[in-house]
Every structure is written in C-alpha cells, then in structure tokens.
Legacy VTK file of the C-alpha trace (Angstrom):
# vtk DataFile Version 3.0
C-alpha trace
ASCII
DATASET POLYDATA
POINTS 369 float
-15.032 -18.306 -19.486
-11.843 -16.807 -20.929
-9.808 -14.804 -18.430
-7.577 -12.156 -20.010
-4.781 -11.404 -17.553
-1.732 -9.141 -17.836
1.005 -10.969 -15.924
3.768 -8.707 -14.586
6.304 -10.647 -12.465
8.701 -7.711 -11.996
11.721 -7.847 -9.709
13.210 -10.038 -6.986
10.889 -12.827 -5.895
8.171 -11.480 -8.176
8.872 -14.057 -10.858
8.739 -16.966 -8.386
5.531 -16.018 -6.601
3.727 -15.031 -9.799
4.733 -18.358 -11.333
3.218 -20.052 -8.279
0.053 -17.994 -8.500
-0.386 -18.732 -12.190
0.037 -22.477 -11.603
-2.760 -22.419 -9.042
-4.976 -20.317 -11.296
-4.296 -22.766 -14.118
-5.287 -25.720 -11.944
-8.520 -24.010 -10.883
-9.325 -23.028 -14.457
-8.893 -26.612 -15.573
-11.036 -27.899 -12.716
-13.909 -25.534 -13.464
-13.653 -25.428 -17.262
-12.190 -21.961 -17.845
-9.440 -20.728 -20.166
-6.709 -18.347 -19.089
-5.269 -16.028 -21.726
-2.160 -14.738 -19.973
0.247 -12.252 -21.551
3.474 -11.387 -19.766
4.919 -7.899 -19.645
8.198 -6.335 -18.513
8.118 -3.996 -15.557
10.490 -2.532 -12.969
14.210 -3.226 -13.094
13.380 -6.301 -15.158
12.172 -3.928 -17.885
15.227 -1.692 -17.635
17.552 -4.699 -17.759
15.769 -5.904 -20.893
16.657 -2.691 -22.690
13.559 -0.586 -22.081
14.060 3.091 -21.336
11.539 3.126 -18.507
10.362 0.825 -15.724
6.913 0.873 -17.323
7.355 0.377 -21.086
4.586 1.544 -23.458
3.987 -2.072 -24.526
3.307 -3.059 -20.921
0.916 -0.150 -20.423
-0.953 -1.151 -23.568
-1.102 -4.773 -22.419
-2.595 -3.718 -19.100
-5.149 -1.448 -20.769
-6.547 -4.255 -22.936
-6.552 -6.872 -20.183
-9.327 -7.618 -17.711
-6.959 -7.751 -14.732
-3.321 -7.161 -13.808
-1.507 -9.860 -11.815
1.543 -8.167 -10.331
4.568 -9.550 -8.476
6.904 -6.875 -7.100
9.084 -3.998 -8.265
12.094 -2.287 -6.827
15.547 -3.351 -5.694
16.681 -1.172 -2.759
20.387 -1.120 -3.646
19.706 -0.196 -7.255
16.814 2.162 -6.524
19.281 4.516 -4.824
21.011 5.121 -8.155
17.926 6.797 -9.653
16.111 10.049 -8.845
12.977 9.439 -6.777
10.615 10.155 -9.670
12.362 7.590 -11.904
12.460 4.688 -9.474
10.502 1.613 -10.603
8.052 1.610 -7.706
7.121 5.246 -8.295
6.951 4.948 -12.086
5.137 1.624 -12.317
2.784 1.435 -9.359
1.424 4.979 -9.399
0.702 4.802 -13.112
-0.975 1.397 -13.125
-3.129 2.256 -10.111
-4.535 5.451 -11.625
-8.312 5.432 -11.463
-8.391 2.601 -8.911
-9.866 4.070 -5.746
-10.422 1.054 -3.470
-7.614 -0.975 -1.943
-8.744 -4.212 -0.273
-6.438 -6.109 2.080
-7.646 -9.337 3.612
-5.921 -10.230 6.895
-6.565 -13.750 8.206
-4.697 -15.581 10.939
-4.713 -19.354 10.221
-5.648 -21.312 13.371
-2.582 -23.528 13.184
-0.279 -20.504 12.913
-1.677 -18.481 15.810
1.667 -18.833 17.599
3.201 -16.556 14.946
0.907 -13.660 15.833
2.689 -11.186 18.150
-0.390 -10.833 20.367
-1.167 -12.892 23.470
-3.132 -16.136 22.881
-6.121 -14.972 24.939
-6.507 -11.919 22.692
-6.684 -13.921 19.455
-8.431 -17.077 20.663
-11.533 -16.241 18.573
-9.454 -15.843 15.418
-8.724 -12.898 13.115
-10.465 -12.217 9.789
-10.416 -8.549 8.768
-11.043 -6.870 5.423
-9.476 -3.390 5.314
-10.804 -1.069 2.610
-8.630 1.976 2.006
-9.478 4.933 -0.213
-6.637 5.149 -2.709
-6.859 8.309 -4.814
-7.483 11.233 -2.467
-6.266 12.722 0.787
-2.781 13.869 1.737
-0.980 11.922 -0.970
-2.655 13.764 -3.833
-4.025 17.024 -2.410
-2.772 20.380 -3.679
-0.891 22.540 -2.818
1.929 20.190 -1.934
5.669 20.623 -1.629
8.535 22.582 -0.080
8.994 26.288 -0.683
11.555 28.904 0.361
15.229 28.536 1.216
16.980 27.210 4.312
16.697 27.974 7.148
13.218 29.347 6.409
11.759 26.618 4.224
8.099 25.663 4.540
6.511 22.331 3.672
2.820 21.787 3.011
0.602 18.786 2.311
-3.099 19.211 1.677
-5.764 16.704 2.704
-8.753 17.069 0.412
-11.823 14.912 -0.248
-14.993 15.419 -2.260
-18.366 13.956 -1.334
-18.159 11.708 -4.385
-14.820 10.238 -3.322
-16.072 9.537 0.181
-19.425 8.110 -0.872
-17.984 5.617 -3.352
-15.478 4.106 -0.922
-18.126 3.967 1.809
-20.405 2.179 -0.658
-17.741 -0.472 -1.178
-17.311 -0.765 2.584
-21.001 -1.250 3.344
-21.559 -3.700 0.490
-18.512 -5.737 1.480
-19.670 -5.875 5.100
-23.120 -7.018 3.970
-21.505 -10.036 2.246
-19.354 -10.915 5.273
-20.320 -10.692 8.957
-22.320 -7.467 8.596
-20.097 -5.334 10.791
-18.437 -2.127 9.565
-15.950 0.121 11.314
-15.588 3.574 9.765
-12.319 5.218 10.808
-11.785 8.983 10.785
-10.452 11.889 12.857
-13.671 13.871 12.998
-12.707 15.658 16.222
-9.941 17.506 14.362
-10.100 17.278 10.554
-12.681 18.901 8.286
-12.367 16.038 5.789
-13.148 13.590 8.586
-16.138 15.623 9.707
-17.535 15.286 6.180
-16.594 11.589 6.213
-18.457 11.044 9.518
-21.528 12.900 8.233
-21.701 10.877 5.022
-20.985 7.528 6.672
-23.691 8.165 9.268
-26.178 9.015 6.539
-25.278 5.983 4.423
-25.673 3.686 7.416
-29.437 4.319 7.228
-29.434 2.601 3.822
-27.923 -0.527 5.397
-29.985 -1.340 8.500
-28.630 -4.910 8.420
-25.035 -3.694 8.901
-23.857 -2.802 12.411
-21.791 0.384 12.084
-19.189 1.700 14.485
-17.302 4.999 14.173
-13.834 5.354 15.633
-11.025 7.903 15.637
-7.909 6.597 13.922
-5.714 6.734 17.027
-8.210 4.637 18.969
-8.634 2.267 16.018
-4.886 1.613 15.954
-5.047 0.608 19.606
-8.193 -1.502 19.317
-6.676 -3.491 16.441
-4.183 -4.806 18.976
-6.580 -4.999 21.912
-9.551 -6.787 20.295
-8.738 -7.748 16.682
-11.226 -10.642 16.634
-14.127 -8.185 16.860
-13.325 -6.447 13.577
-14.943 -7.488 10.294
-14.678 -4.704 7.672
-12.747 -1.464 8.205
-13.186 1.439 5.777
-11.073 4.580 5.940
-9.282 7.280 3.968
-5.929 7.047 2.226
-3.312 7.888 4.861
-5.120 6.236 7.769
-5.685 3.141 5.642
-2.043 2.986 4.624
-0.957 2.889 8.264
-3.714 0.669 9.669
-3.438 -1.931 6.903
0.306 -2.316 7.534
-0.334 -2.622 11.263
-3.050 -5.226 10.683
-0.901 -7.239 8.273
1.360 -8.212 11.179
-1.590 -9.910 12.891
-1.518 -12.649 10.229
1.849 -13.856 11.460
3.724 -13.105 8.235
3.590 -10.473 5.527
3.801 -13.414 3.120
0.181 -14.329 3.855
-1.628 -11.092 2.971
-3.204 -10.535 -0.467
-4.282 -7.200 -1.889
-6.488 -5.786 -4.635
-6.887 -2.297 -6.112
-10.304 -1.798 -7.715
-12.155 0.955 -9.540
-15.399 1.839 -11.244
-16.005 -1.636 -12.696
-16.120 -3.010 -9.178
-18.312 -0.135 -7.982
-20.711 -0.851 -10.856
-21.606 -4.207 -9.301
-23.299 -2.160 -6.561
-24.086 1.106 -8.352
-25.343 0.795 -11.979
-24.486 4.458 -12.653
-20.797 3.593 -12.344
-20.991 1.562 -15.569
-20.700 4.830 -17.501
-17.594 5.999 -15.655
-14.009 5.618 -16.985
-12.462 2.153 -16.727
-9.117 1.313 -15.129
-7.777 -2.246 -15.147
-8.048 -3.899 -11.701
-4.649 -4.408 -10.109
-3.815 -7.435 -7.951
-0.595 -7.834 -5.969
0.628 -9.391 -2.717
1.597 -6.789 -0.127
5.183 -7.998 0.331
8.104 -6.519 -1.581
10.736 -7.914 -3.927
12.890 -9.513 -1.164
16.039 -9.631 -3.321
18.012 -11.456 -0.618
16.050 -14.665 -1.266
15.241 -14.162 -4.945
15.979 -17.099 -7.204
16.381 -19.524 -4.299
12.865 -21.009 -4.284
12.431 -19.776 -0.706
9.684 -17.169 -1.104
6.272 -17.701 0.450
3.742 -17.903 -2.440
0.614 -17.860 -0.269
-0.084 -14.105 -0.485
0.178 -14.247 -4.273
-2.003 -17.357 -4.503
-4.641 -15.650 -2.359
-4.304 -12.514 -4.478
-5.224 -14.680 -7.460
-8.281 -15.792 -5.521
-9.285 -12.146 -5.004
-8.929 -11.594 -8.750
-11.320 -14.443 -9.508
-13.771 -13.168 -6.901
-13.824 -9.440 -7.614
-13.049 -9.097 -11.328
-14.354 -12.326 -12.849
-17.153 -12.985 -10.322
-16.051 -16.610 -9.975
-16.997 -17.192 -6.358
-16.794 -21.002 -6.281
-13.371 -20.930 -7.891
-12.115 -18.340 -5.405
-13.563 -20.345 -2.525
-11.725 -23.424 -3.790
-8.362 -21.613 -3.709
-9.048 -20.195 -0.251
-10.038 -23.597 1.102
-7.011 -25.352 -0.402
-4.641 -22.697 0.904
-6.136 -22.760 4.397
-5.903 -26.557 4.410
-2.180 -26.434 3.635
-1.521 -23.768 6.262
-3.515 -25.471 9.002
-2.073 -28.876 8.194
1.335 -27.349 8.877
3.392 -29.902 6.953
4.372 -27.682 4.017
5.415 -24.223 5.197
8.097 -21.783 4.069
10.776 -20.382 6.374
8.849 -17.269 7.385
6.220 -19.576 8.892
8.730 -21.757 10.704
8.897 -24.469 8.036
11.552 -25.678 5.626
9.528 -26.123 2.445
10.327 -24.406 -0.824
8.055 -22.055 -2.739
7.476 -24.725 -5.393
6.589 -27.318 -2.757
3.986 -25.099 -1.134
2.487 -24.387 -4.551
2.266 -28.088 -5.329
0.645 -28.746 -1.950
-2.070 -26.146 -2.610
-2.762 -27.589 -6.053
-2.984 -31.081 -4.551
-5.645 -29.838 -2.090
-7.735 -28.530 -4.972
LINES 1 370
369 0 1 2 3 4 5 6 7 8 9 10 11 12 13 14 15 16 17 18 19 20 21 22 23 24 25 26 27 28 29 30 31 32 33 34 35 36 37 38 39 40 41 42 43 44 45 46 47 48 49 50 51 52 53 54 55 56 57 58 59 60 61 62 63 64 65 66 67 68 69 70 71 72 73 74 75 76 77 78 79 80 81 82 83 84 85 86 87 88 89 90 91 92 93 94 95 96 97 98 99 100 101 102 103 104 105 106 107 108 109 110 111 112 113 114 115 116 117 118 119 120 121 122 123 124 125 126 127 128 129 130 131 132 133 134 135 136 137 138 139 140 141 142 143 144 145 146 147 148 149 150 151 152 153 154 155 156 157 158 159 160 161 162 163 164 165 166 167 168 169 170 171 172 173 174 175 176 177 178 179 180 181 182 183 184 185 186 187 188 189 190 191 192 193 194 195 196 197 198 199 200 201 202 203 204 205 206 207 208 209 210 211 212 213 214 215 216 217 218 219 220 221 222 223 224 225 226 227 228 229 230 231 232 233 234 235 236 237 238 239 240 241 242 243 244 245 246 247 248 249 250 251 252 253 254 255 256 257 258 259 260 261 262 263 264 265 266 267 268 269 270 271 272 273 274 275 276 277 278 279 280 281 282 283 284 285 286 287 288 289 290 291 292 293 294 295 296 297 298 299 300 301 302 303 304 305 306 307 308 309 310 311 312 313 314 315 316 317 318 319 320 321 322 323 324 325 326 327 328 329 330 331 332 333 334 335 336 337 338 339 340 341 342 343 344 345 346 347 348 349 350 351 352 353 354 355 356 357 358 359 360 361 362 363 364 365 366 367 368
C-alpha cells in the first residue's frame, strides 16, 4: 500500500519529533511492505520565516487537501506569538483551518506499568493500570455557537457565548464512541450536564436511545463535574469517554496528566471518512483530511537540543495507520515496540526521569520492531 502523507513539522520541537515519527513509520512500512509518499509543507512561524505571508500558505493547504493524512508537529512560539493580533497567530490560523470538517478528537491516555511512579495519583488508585480513550466532539458547542462576542462599552459591556448542538452532531460523535468501545473493553461513559443544559438534555436522550443499538456495550452517564472527580478517584475503571467540545477539552487535558508526562499522549482528529467505516451513508458526505498530532506544544526552550520526547508523536503515527489506513497489525507493532521501550526503562527522555536523547529513544523503538 502507498501511504500519501502531508508532513508538517512546524515550530520548536516539531521538526525533531516529526522526524522521529517518520523514521518509525518508515521502519514499519519496510517491515510490512508498504511505501510512504511523504511531502513536507511549511506551517506556523517556520512558514513565516521562509517568506510566506501567512502561517498556513496556500501550497500547504493544497498539499493537505490532496493527501490521505496530515502528520503535524507543533505551531506557535509564545514570545513571538505576542507580536501578532490573536487572529493572525500561527496556532489560530493553522490549526482551526486544517481541522475544519473534523468532528471527532481521539486522545489515548495510557500509563506504562514501569512509569506508574510518574502518575500524580496514589499507587493504590492506579494499581490496575490506566488505559482511556477520550472522544471529544470538535466542531460544535460553545466554541462555535452564535451569537458570540462582546457588545457595548465599559462599564456596561456584555459578553455572550452560545452552546448549540444539532441531533446530527450529537449522533455522529456518539456513534464513534459506541463503535470504539465495542472494539476495546466494551465500556462507554457519556459525559454531559443534563441537570442544567438543554444541549446536554438532548445529548442524554440521544445517548440513551443509541445504547439500545449496542447491547454489548455497558453504558454509564455522568455529569461533567462528577466525571472530573471520578477520573482522579477511579481512573482504572474508565475505558471510552465520549463528550461534547468544551467538556472534552477540559477532561482530556486532565486525563493526559495521568500518563505521567504530556510527552506520551497521542491525538487524532477525524471526520466523515472515519465515520463511514461505521455508517455507509457518511461516504457521500464532504471529506476533510484526517489530522494527527501529539498533544504537547512546541517547547521552544528545548528545541534543537535533541531532548524532546518523541513517544507521543510515534504513537500518533500509530493512530494514523490504525484509523486512516486501516493497518491494524502495523499499528499494533508500533504500540508494542513503544511500550517495550517504556517498560524496559533503559532509554527514557528527561521528562520521564531518564537521560536519553530524542534520537536515542527513536532508535530504541525501531530496534524493538
């Protein structure tokens, strides 16, 4: 199989971790007889520094549109971002545009057994391990609802944000949640605020109805405030969590700390092509290129020093193989090799208490393949 990938390293440590991820993908492709057609594009401050007028040049947009997947490093440099208006900053310009049409954000949070001491929770709470897939709706809710903004003049200004969801938006993300749970441990937590919010009342109604279509999946409903507490009280009991945009944004960041380091958590943003694997009707809906990125930022303080943790990016590459190219054995091979390196504990970057370089960790993962 030929894999057409738009490779966008971006800013800070983006170039280092994407280089690591591509090396691992190359090794897996060679092992299983695939060909990677990778085209690199400028994005973020890297694009501006190369003479482009915007952080997302037209050539990069076109590259992403014709590719099967986007492999993304990081954008944004805090000190330089301050020099631009909010709407022109690389993160706003690049990420929002490339994620258009991608409604499902998947974050996989796993605590390696050998690194359990890095988790901030007590040992007795995490003794059964942590393996959680958080599925966040990405295109609706408070972030995109209208009306939105600040009106009036001081001291009588008024600010408004609107939370809005259609049945279609709720059903499609719930579908992803149920199908994902069915392929894992068959447990789904649906998070809402149905005791207060009208959108959550609709969410609860639709999730309860859809549960009847999945009798093999154990479904639990929980208010978001309780869910945030239970993530810290009994994280080992969670399998798949599905929720709306704002709640998912907060809960996924909270959960990422359970892994011991933000440098271990991969992420994927998926759209109608992914939905079509479960719902044939989605094949006729507009396409948006799947977007894969680690959850960490550009970390400019360690950029160029070969100190960045490449694991999240390597695992993000695994998600790309699994969800866009349907290469399950290949993705399993990356996951197994990565887990072996982490649990062996001999080759770890500084954030995990080790002294190994980014390149050394990458080589160790490839060796395990």
